[in-house]
C-alpha positions, -999 to +999 in steps of 0.1 A: -254-089+043-270-117+059-261-155+046-289-173+027-291-203+035-294-234+015-327-248+015-346-279+004-377-259-006-410-258+010-447-272-002-468-244-013-495-245+012-462-241+040-451-211+011-480-193+010-495-198+049-531-192+052-534-166+018-505-149+024-489-140-007-453-142-016-439-105-025-411-111-056-390-085-067-368-072-101-334-072-084-315-063-115-324-061-155-298-069-188-304-062-225-288-061-258-311-040-285-303-017-315-298+006-288-271-010-278-250-035-251-267-030-218-298-024-197-291+015-197-280+016-231-318+009-244-330+032-211-309+060-224-324+056-262-355+049-254-364+075-227-345+099-252-366+089-278-342+079-301-348+058-330-328+030-337-342+014-368-323+015-398-310-008-430-308-047-423-267-052-427-270-092-414-286-107-446-297-097-481-327-081-478-338-077-515-378-088-520-390-082-486-415-057-481-387-034-463-351-033-457-349-019-424-355-032-388-343-026-352-307-043-357-281-052-329-255-032-338-224-049-352-198-062-328-219-052-298-229-090-291-195-098-273-188-137-282-200-155-250-185-191-241-208-213-254-229-245-234-203-271-230-203-295-258-221-271-280-200-275-314-216-246-340-197-236-374-216-206-372-229-185-341-268-186-335-274-149-329-307-157-303-284-181-281-257-150-279-281-124-272-296-140-245-261-149-227-252-118-233-285-100-214-283-125-190-247-122-180-254-085-178-287-091-152-268-120-131-240-092-125-258-065-113-286-086-089-266-086-058-273-122-055-246-148-062-249-183-076-236-209-049-226-239-064-243-271-045-222-289-023-198-260-019-201-259+016-224-227+040-241-204+023-219-173+012-236-139+018-254-130-007-255-162-023-283-186-035-281-225-036-278-232-075-309-253-068-329-228-058-319-204-085-342-215-118-346-198-156-376-191-172-370-179-208-393-173-234-387-166-273-408-169-310-383-188-330-354-200-308-324-211-327-346-210-367-314-187-379-295-217-377-327-240-389-330-219-422-288-226-427-293-263-420-321-267-444-302-247-472-276-267-472-295-298-470-314-287-501-286-278-516-262-306-507-238-283-486-216-290-463-228-318-435-246-307-411-231-310-371-252-329-342-250-290-326-265-276-354-294-300-346-293-294-308-295-258-306-328-254-332-353-261-307-364-231-284-361-250-250-323-255-262-316-214-248-333-219-216-312-254-209-280-235-224-284-206-199-289-229-168-255-246-181-237-217-185-241-196-154-250-230-132-283-225-122-298-257-111-336-248-104-366-252-124-358-245-161-390-235-185-388-228-221-423-208-233-433-200-271-461-180-269-450-161-305-449-120-298-460-131-258-432-153-251-407-132-231-440-119-208-454-151-201-417-165-190-419-138-165-454-145-151-449-182-148-414-172-128-436-155-105-457-181-099-422-206-096-410-186-065-448-177-054-450-218-047-417-220-031-400-236-059-374-215-066-357-182-045-349-167-076-352-170-116-334-156-143-364-146-167-361-132-202-362-140-234-344-135-269-352-135-308-328-131-335-337-117-375-347-147-397-355-150-432-388-170-419-398-139-403-389-113-425-405-134-456-438-142-432-448-107-427-438-091-456-465-124-469-489-107-447-481-073-458-474-060-421-441-042-423-436-010-428-410+006-451-405+033-426-396+030-388-432+019-374-453+048-359-476+031-336-511+046-328-505+069-354-533+078-377-513+072-406-490+040-395-488+012-424-470-017-405-444-030-382-407-030-380-388-061-370-364-056-344-340-082-327-320-088-293-325-098-260-339-093-223-336-108-191-341-096-152-338-114-120-366-123-100-364-130-065-382-135-033-385-102-015-377-109+022-343-132+002-333-101-018-333-074+012-314-099+032-288-104+007-284-065+005-296-070-035-308-038-057-348-041-056-356-022-088-395-028-085-423-054-076-439-076-099-472-071-086-493-093-107-503-105-141-535-116-166-530-140-193-562-146-219-568-164-251-588-143-275-602-174-296-607-152-324-583-153-353-548-168-359-530-137-364-556-104-361-569-094-326-600-091-314-616-057-328-625-046-293-596-060-276-622-087-256-592-109-249-570-082-241-591-064-219-596-099-195-561-098-193-557-066-180-586-067-156-569-102-147-534-084-140-548-055-120-571-078-096-541-102-093-523-068-080-543-056-058-547-024-082-576+001-093-580+014-123-570+050-116-536+038-102-524+028-135-504+062-149-482+042-175-484+014-195-456+001-215-483-009-248-479-035-277-481-008-301-464-030-335-477-003-354-499-021-376-538-008-378-554-035-365-534-043-334-532-006-320-566+001-322-577-036-306-552-026-280-565+010-275-603-006-273-586-033-247-572-004-224-605+014-222-623-016-215-599-025-187-593+005-172-630+026-179-628+063-173-594+059-164-579+051-197-582+088-206-557+099-182-534+069-186-504+071-208-498+045-239-465+047-250-444+019-273-413+006-273-415-008-304-411+025-323-373+026-313-360-008-317-387-024-334-409-057-323-385-082-312-413-111-309-407-135-282-381-112-268-407-081-268-420-092-235-389-094-214-374-063-231-406-041-223-409-053-187-372-040-186-384-005-196-415-005-176-391-013-145-366+015-155-395+042-159-407+035-125-371+035-112-366+070-130-405+083-124-401+090-162-429+080-188-408+071-222-423+085-255-434+067-288-411+080-316-422+090-349-460+099-339-477+119-362-513+127-357-542+113-333-564+083-352-596+084-336-598+045-333-567+047-309-571+083-294-552+074-260-521+096-250-492+078-270-464+104-250-458+117-287-420+124-292-407+131-259-406+112-220-428+128-196-417+129-161-441+116-138-450+105-103-461+069-105-462+040-082-475+013-107-474+007-143-483-020-168-465-036-196-486-054-223-479-082-249-501-099-275-498-128-297-506-145-328-528-171-322-546-147-296-523-154-266-524-121-245-508-114-215-505-079-192-475-073-162-477-054-133-451-037-114-450-016-085-427+013-075-408-002-044-417+016-010-447+029-027-481+030-001-498+002-024-515-022-010-498-054-026-509-086-041-541-096-021-542-128-001-545-161-022-562-189-014-550-226-025-570-251-037-564-287-047-562-296-083-580-327-097-577-344-132-613-350-148-609-357-182-585-377-210-581-373-245-558-397-267-548-402-298-519-427-308-508-452-321-518-473-292-555-464-292-578-441-290-585-435-251-572-442-218-585-474-219-572-484-252-535-474-239-540-497-206-545-530-227-520-524-248-495-517-221-505-545-199-510-566-229-474-558-239-485-545-275-461-525-294-473-502-321-464-509-358-433-493-366-405-488-394-374-504-394-342-484-386-326-466-358-349-449-341-379-469-351-409-447-352-451-452-356-470-426-373-510-420-363-541-413-384-569-390-370-602-412-373-622-389-393-649-390-367-627-376-348-608-352-367-614-315-371-647-308-393-630-296-434-648-259-430-623-255-397-594-268-407-588-251-438-558-231-425-550-255-395-518-280-400-518-315-384-499-305-353-534-283-349-557-310-360-537-333-335-543-305-307-581-299-313-589-337-318-571-344-285-582-314-266-621-320-277-620-355-264-605-346-230-632-318-224-659-343-238-648-368-215-648-344-184-681-330-195-670-297-199-674-268-227-650-240-227-655-205-217-634-175-200-626-198-172-616-228-190-578-219-201-552-243-226-517-250-221-501-269-248-466-290-246-450-298-276-413-312-282-411-305-316-436-280-325-446-270-358-414-283-377-436-293-408-450-262-414-419-241-408-399-265-435-433-260-458-432-223-453-392-218-456-382-246-483-398-221-514-383-190-497-354-204-499-355-219-535-375-188-551-370-159-528-394-142-502-422-136-532-431-173-525-439-173-490-472-183-483-494-165-459-517-193-453-489-212-440-469-184-419-493-186-389-486-220-386-450-217-378-453-202-344-454-226-314-484-215-301-504-221-330-520-248-318-533-235-285-547-210-307-569-236-328-582-251-295-593-218-286-610-206-313-626-243-320-632-251-280-639-221-270-611-221-240-605-185-242-590-185-202-553-186-195-534-199-225-496-207-230-474-230-247-443-246-232-415-264-249-390-284-227-383-312-254-392-343-242-405-330-211-431-305-228-461-319-220-451-324-178-438-285-183-477-278-193-491-301-168-474-280-141-481-248-156-516-256-156-513-266-121-501-233-105-528-217-133-553-233-110-542-237-073-544-197-070-575-196-089-568-181-123-591-206-140-616-230-134-602-256-157-576-261-181-571-281-208-533-300-214-530-314-247-494-325-255-488-329-295-457-339-318-455-351-352-428-370-373-420-344-401-393-355-425-371-329-413-376-340-374-364-378-385-338-365-403-326-345-372-331-378-348-312-403-373-285-373-375-274-374-334-253-404-327-275-411-294-302-425-321-284-435-343-262-460-327-268-492-305-286-477-281-313-460-306-322-496-320-342-504-289-360-469-291-388-460-305-406-422-318-444-421-323-466-389-326-500-381-316-516-360-288-525-371-253-549-344-234-555-343-195-581-317-182-572-301-146-599-282-126-601-265-094-617-297-071-642-269-058-647-262-094-653-302-103-677-311-075-697-279-081-708-296-112-708-329-101-676-340-125-659-376-126-628-369-109-604-393-118-576-384-095-556-353-078-524-339-092-510-334-056-474-315-065-447-310-090-412-307-089-386-296-115-350-290-118-320-288-138-287-310-143-274-272-158-248-295-179-252-286-213-276-284-247-277-322-256-261-330-219-276-345-185-259-356-151-252-394-152-259-394-112-294-386-121-288-359-094-315-333-111-342-361-113-334-366-082-344-334-068-373-330-090-387-360-073-376-353-042-393-314-048-425-331-060-431-353-029-428-324-007-452-303-024-478-330-028-469-344+007-459-376+002-434-394+018-412-424-004-422-454+015-461-446+006-457-445-033-473-473-048-451-468-082-434-447-105-444-442-141-406-436-152-392-412-183-370-448-195-378-451-227-345-475-243-317-447-245-295-464-219-272-436-213-308-417-202-322-443-188-295-454-164-289-417-148-333-421-138-325-455-125-295-443-098-320-414-091-350-438-080-329-464-063-317-435-042-349-416-036-375-453-030-358-482-031-379-514-037-407-491-051-427-506-082-414-492-115-439-490-145-416-478-180-444-475-206-424-459-232-398-487-234-429-506-248-455-480-261-424-459-276-414-418-267-440-399-278-418-369-278-436-344-257-463-363-244-451-389-217-461-372-189-495-372-206-494-412-216-481-423-179-506-404-162-532-414-184-519-449-175-518-446-139-550-428-136-572-455-162-550-483-139-566-472-108-599-478-124-586-512-138-579-523-106-542-514-100-524-508-063-542-472-051-520-451-041-500-419-045-477-423-077-445-403-094-448-394-129-410-382-141-404-365-172-376-353-185-361-336-218-331-349-233-311-315-227-313-324-182-342-308-179-364-326-153-400-327-145-415-352-115-454-350-109-480-364-076-505-380-088-532-395-061-563-418-069-594-403-058-600-425-030-574-403-011-584-370-021 
């Protein structure tokens, strides 16, 4: 094996060269499912058509529509060491599932993680700062959240800080970074049932852009009362194991578990002597813009995702022999997917196997995309198409080949894995067999990304100009007393969603639509298939979760409200934007706590840079519900002396990003260039960060390299600082180390911490400031979570483009 040297990274332009596409491979998979512990246990069960769906024993099942599910066997999840400092009275299964699958995948990957600063690179080792995490989940630590809400309702034992910290979904991503010492990009994705697939797509972009050499990618979800009650309220669960694509199918079976894959740049993997199981050829993402829970009946959005996956992978429809289908077993989902496959593949669809892993392990929600990707990779490895279990008879509304009953040895060079989610989020992944004669992904030219619109719903104003005036005048928003202080926002009725459109929309969705509408109007842009929406939210739909769950805890599953349940998924707001404003291009929802908006902007940047869309609107939205405020007040960081200088605000701020050529073609008003970005993890633990500011320093350095800017060229750094000294001091150290003497702007100290919208706030101020006489030159925008995930963005004024 050859040494893998520690590199500081390279710009996207250097990495891709003149259109060269970086090849990315899968070196290992790990899994923990109803089939047992380990990826091979999963594959043996699925290949043999063994149904592992049975009575659920982990909590009482009375009152639900079913009593069965794909439950991880008792004792199959070894109790891994938790991230440092996390004290929990009861384990969080979603975290345990992720840790178990990750440990297996990393051990089998052939790639060791070498801690930074430990000397010359060892053979087969990847520097910690070049190894990242991309994690997808639907519910994250919601099982812990249910226990907390029950105790608060009944006056049980006090809630400990660790319980509050593990509930947000991004906590698991940060936990993985900490436990395994991975200090590269740390991304958390929450697009409901497509989360794991989205995580893999975003990880692929990170490696291709040179932001990481390897990524630990996957997802996990545990059984929750919310899930069983919610799907029961929608009458979507079957009392027998799901029978996807069958004429007599009558609902889905829920599953639990986790799956992880290790992705690496191909030349690095081969130099390290790592196993190469498959190549990640491409992917497609799209939004239906149709309905909160039901797919487009003709599979229109799903078909676009499949076509995009084929095109980005350099594949023709006839080269697809096997598709690991979404195949949930619900009447509408299965027929819509079949229609989508026909629309995307044409005549070739009739010769393509479309089988469902969910028929054997259940629907793992946010983990489904990762687990089913692992199955697809192993199917290519062994040249076997796994079956659909429980299939009875053909439904003419489906009608494709479900591989009924038994697996089928099949020669194949490429395969797809489909995942389609609540809120109309679609994903399709394309994998290739190593050593196949496939041409591989076509060359991709990269392009500049510009900002063309701003939308603001905030306690400090309703436009970028309002924010700038408030900041320059030193005007603080009106707040409550106490620690922390908080400021609410009212949506102007003239800018709110019309009553008919918001009939089943929660407040988070209304904030997202209002901010996105303002930004699109500012950009002079309408929705369409080439206009996407990437939402960032630090807290997600916590009000809707509490509104849905509280009656269920009090009165049982019969009290579940089917009108509220669709709003409990984190990507519901993105779905509402797509439905109301017609943004049917790529969609995703990023959750990185207080850095969620920055994460969304970076995801959108990479999609646009490679031509996946012409424009993307990026709303960052959060609201302060009673449960959210209870959590902040319960954490010592906010309730102590530091919290008295800290203000939380709610609202929504959106930016429209576009490919430069698309903006110029329509004579759009270009506000500035989004020239580059960097991200890094402290890998210290959930709710922990590095006191020396090393992670943020690395993120800033990577952003400057990506944007082609030297520290001395910066005219300002728009800081993450918001008044929490234990968090602000490390940033001060990082800024002094990288750009001593540079002007530092700290808008959140004055205007408040808008939870996940901090990057959008600072960007809106920087862009507006240039139009108002501020020094014209490159700036950095910093954004950090309270768990040591850091983002830094480079903006340039229009005069420099």
